[in-house]
C-alpha positions as CSV (number, residue, x, y, z in Angstrom):
1,M,-41.2,16.8,2.8
2,P,-43.1,13.7,1.5
3,T,-42.7,10.5,3.5
4,Y,-41.2,8.5,0.6
5,V,-38.5,11.2,0.1
6,R,-37.6,11.0,3.8
7,R,-37.4,7.2,3.6
8,I,-35.1,7.4,0.6
9,L,-32.8,9.9,2.3
10,Y,-32.7,7.8,5.5
11,G,-31.9,4.7,3.4
12,I,-29.1,6.5,1.6
13,L,-27.7,7.9,4.9
14,G,-28.0,4.4,6.5
15,L,-26.1,2.8,3.6
16,V,-23.3,5.4,3.8
17,A,-23.0,4.9,7.6
18,F,-22.8,1.1,7.1
19,I,-20.1,1.5,4.5
20,V,-18.1,3.8,6.7
21,L,-18.5,1.5,9.7
22,L,-17.4,-1.5,7.5
23,V,-14.3,0.3,6.4
24,I,-13.5,1.2,10.0
25,L,-14.0,-2.4,11.1
26,V,-11.7,-3.7,8.3
27,V,-9.0,-1.2,9.2
28,V,-9.2,-2.1,12.9
29,A,-9.2,-5.8,12.2
30,L,-6.1,-5.6,10.0
31,Q,-4.2,-4.2,13.0
32,F,-4.2,-7.7,14.5
33,P,-1.7,-10.4,13.4
34,A,-4.3,-13.0,12.7
35,A,-6.1,-10.7,10.3
36,Q,-2.9,-9.8,8.6
37,D,-2.0,-13.5,8.2
38,F,-5.4,-14.0,6.7
39,A,-4.8,-11.1,4.2
40,A,-1.4,-12.7,3.3
41,R,-3.1,-16.0,2.5
42,K,-5.7,-14.4,0.4
43,A,-3.1,-12.3,-1.5
44,S,-0.9,-15.3,-2.2
45,G,-4.0,-17.3,-3.3
46,Y,-5.1,-14.6,-5.6
47,L,-1.6,-14.2,-7.2
48,Q,-1.3,-18.0,-7.6
49,D,-4.6,-18.2,-9.4
50,K,-3.7,-15.2,-11.5
51,I,-0.3,-16.3,-12.8
52,G,-0.7,-20.1,-12.5
53,T,2.5,-20.8,-10.6
54,E,3.2,-21.4,-6.9
55,V,3.2,-18.2,-4.7
56,R,3.7,-18.2,-0.9
57,I,3.6,-15.4,1.6
58,G,4.5,-16.7,5.0
59,K,3.8,-13.6,7.1
60,F,2.7,-10.0,6.5
61,R,2.9,-7.3,9.1
62,T,2.2,-3.6,9.0
63,D,1.0,-0.8,11.3
64,W,-0.5,1.0,8.2
65,R,1.6,4.1,8.9
66,N,5.3,3.4,8.4
67,A,6.3,-0.3,8.9
68,I,5.7,-3.0,6.3
69,S,7.3,-6.5,6.6
70,L,7.1,-9.7,4.6
71,D,8.5,-13.1,5.6
72,D,9.0,-16.3,3.8
73,V,8.0,-15.1,0.3
74,Y,8.3,-17.6,-2.5
75,L,7.5,-17.4,-6.2
76,E,8.4,-20.0,-8.8
77,D,8.5,-19.8,-12.6
78,Q,6.7,-21.9,-15.1
79,K,9.4,-24.6,-15.0
80,G,9.1,-25.0,-11.2
81,D,12.4,-23.2,-10.5
82,T,12.8,-20.4,-8.0
83,L,12.1,-17.0,-9.5
84,L,12.1,-15.1,-6.2
85,S,12.6,-16.1,-2.6
86,V,12.7,-13.7,0.4
87,G,13.4,-14.7,4.0
88,H,12.6,-11.2,5.4
89,L,11.8,-7.9,3.8
90,G,11.2,-4.9,6.1
91,V,10.5,-1.4,4.8
92,N,10.0,1.7,6.9
93,I,8.1,4.0,4.6
94,D,5.6,6.9,5.0
95,L,2.5,5.3,3.4
96,W,0.5,8.6,3.5
97,A,3.2,10.4,1.5
98,L,2.3,8.1,-1.4
99,T,-0.9,10.1,-1.8
100,K,1.2,13.2,-2.4
101,S,3.4,11.5,-5.1
102,Q,6.3,11.2,-2.5
103,I,8.3,8.0,-1.7
104,N,9.8,8.6,1.7
105,V,11.7,5.4,2.7
106,K,13.6,5.7,6.0
107,S,15.1,2.2,5.8
108,V,15.0,-1.1,3.9
109,E,16.2,-4.4,5.1
110,L,16.4,-7.6,3.0
111,N,17.6,-10.8,4.3
112,D,18.1,-14.3,2.7
113,G,17.0,-13.3,-0.8
114,T,17.3,-15.3,-4.0
115,V,16.5,-14.2,-7.5
116,G,16.8,-16.4,-10.6
117,I,16.3,-14.8,-14.0
118,T,16.7,-16.7,-17.3
119,R,16.1,-15.9,-21.0
120,T,15.8,-18.8,-23.3
121,L,15.9,-19.6,-27.0
122,P,14.2,-19.7,-29.5
123,D,11.4,-17.5,-28.1
124,S,13.8,-15.0,-26.4
125,T,11.5,-14.7,-23.4
126,F,12.4,-14.1,-19.8
127,N,11.1,-16.5,-17.1
128,F,9.0,-13.6,-15.6
129,D,7.3,-12.5,-18.8
130,Y,4.3,-14.7,-18.1
131,I,3.6,-12.6,-15.0
132,T,3.5,-9.4,-17.1
133,A,1.2,-11.1,-19.6
134,A,-1.1,-12.3,-16.8
135,F,-1.7,-8.7,-15.6
136,A,-1.9,-7.2,-19.1
137,T,-5.2,-5.5,-19.8
138,G,-5.3,-6.4,-23.5
139,D,-5.6,-2.8,-24.5
140,T,-2.6,-2.0,-26.7
141,T,-3.6,1.6,-27.1
142,T,-0.8,3.8,-25.7
143,A,-2.1,6.8,-23.9
144,P,0.1,9.9,-23.6
145,V,1.9,10.2,-20.3
146,D,1.8,13.4,-18.4
147,T,5.4,13.3,-16.9
148,A,4.9,16.6,-15.1
149,S,2.1,15.2,-12.9
150,A,3.2,11.5,-12.8
151,G,6.6,12.0,-11.4
152,F,7.5,11.0,-7.8
153,Q,9.8,12.7,-5.4
154,Y,12.1,10.3,-3.7
155,N,13.7,10.4,-0.3
156,I,15.6,7.1,0.5
157,G,17.7,6.6,3.6
158,D,19.4,3.4,4.6
159,A,19.4,0.0,2.8
160,R,20.9,-3.2,4.2
161,L,21.0,-6.5,2.3
162,T,22.4,-9.7,3.8
163,N,22.8,-13.2,2.2
164,I,21.5,-12.3,-1.2
165,R,22.0,-14.6,-4.3
166,L,21.3,-13.6,-7.9
167,T,21.6,-15.8,-10.9
168,Y,21.1,-14.5,-14.5
169,D,21.3,-16.9,-17.4
170,D,20.7,-15.2,-20.8
171,Q,21.0,-17.6,-23.7
172,V,20.2,-14.9,-26.2
173,E,23.2,-12.7,-25.2
174,G,25.3,-15.7,-24.1
175,M,25.8,-14.3,-20.6
176,A,25.7,-16.1,-17.3
177,V,26.1,-14.3,-14.0
178,K,26.2,-15.6,-10.5
179,T,26.4,-13.2,-7.6
180,R,26.5,-13.7,-3.8
181,V,26.2,-10.7,-1.5
182,G,27.1,-11.4,2.1
183,E,26.3,-7.9,3.3
184,L,25.7,-4.6,1.6
185,A,24.8,-1.5,3.7
186,V,24.2,1.8,1.8
187,N,23.2,5.2,3.0
188,M,21.8,7.3,0.2
189,D,22.5,11.0,-0.1
190,A,20.2,11.8,-3.0
191,V,17.9,9.9,-5.4
192,D,16.4,11.4,-8.5
193,V,15.0,8.7,-10.8
194,D,14.0,11.1,-13.5
195,A,17.5,12.5,-13.8
196,S,19.2,9.1,-13.2
197,T,21.0,10.6,-10.2
198,Y,21.9,8.2,-7.4
199,R,24.4,9.7,-4.8
200,I,25.7,7.4,-2.1
201,D,26.9,8.9,1.2
202,Q,28.4,5.7,2.7
203,A,28.5,2.1,1.6
204,V,29.9,-1.1,3.1
205,L,30.3,-4.4,1.1
206,R,31.4,-7.6,2.7
207,N,31.7,-11.3,1.8
208,T,30.6,-10.7,-1.8
209,A,31.6,-12.6,-5.0
210,I,30.5,-12.4,-8.6
211,N,31.2,-14.8,-11.5
212,I,30.5,-13.8,-15.1
213,V,30.7,-16.1,-18.1
214,Q,30.3,-14.6,-21.6
215,S,29.8,-17.4,-24.2
216,K,28.9,-15.2,-27.2
217,N,30.7,-12.3,-28.7
218,A,28.9,-9.1,-29.3
219,P,27.7,-8.9,-32.9
220,R,29.9,-6.9,-35.2
221,T,28.5,-3.5,-36.3
222,P,28.3,-3.3,-40.1
223,P,30.2,-0.5,-41.6
224,S,28.2,2.6,-42.4
225,A,27.3,3.4,-46.0
226,S,29.2,6.6,-45.8
227,R,32.5,4.7,-45.3
228,W,32.3,3.3,-48.8
229,N,31.3,6.5,-50.5
């Protein structure tokens, strides 16, 4: 084998070995809390630059196998109001199952959460539409979706929510909703998103209130043409 060919092969093998070693070092480093906090700061900085509003991620923890947790997450809308705030979100999920189009969630815990959604006139836009626009690719071509291969299988176990507040103010429909959930604990028996099937085995709801104000009537449906024939 010519010398220059051996040098090219050694160079390629050396580059591959360097990339593999770099990936291993990154994975190992991300096992440590300091590296995970660094990743959280980078992620929040990227999102803030991308959407143009304040984003904070206080703490990120994961073992890269099952457990994922986020603490002190904050996202504001373009008016400076709270769009999303999370005190603690913990998810026990099989991350490797995602590569097999499976979502296996053993448990979800959400504490001290706030969601504020508004839709205003005259543009009829939601206060989170700017986020969708920021991540839009600009390609309006709609590709056909292979639903047979794109579907996920779901296996969801326990979910527990405590101290959750939701406000929804829709000026277009004339509906204002305020909800406070003290505690909601749910054990799912079956979940099939494609078939819209959600069977609950057990559920507990405590210290919860909801207030709904409808300021507009639903538009009257015009009579069909056949009625007058």
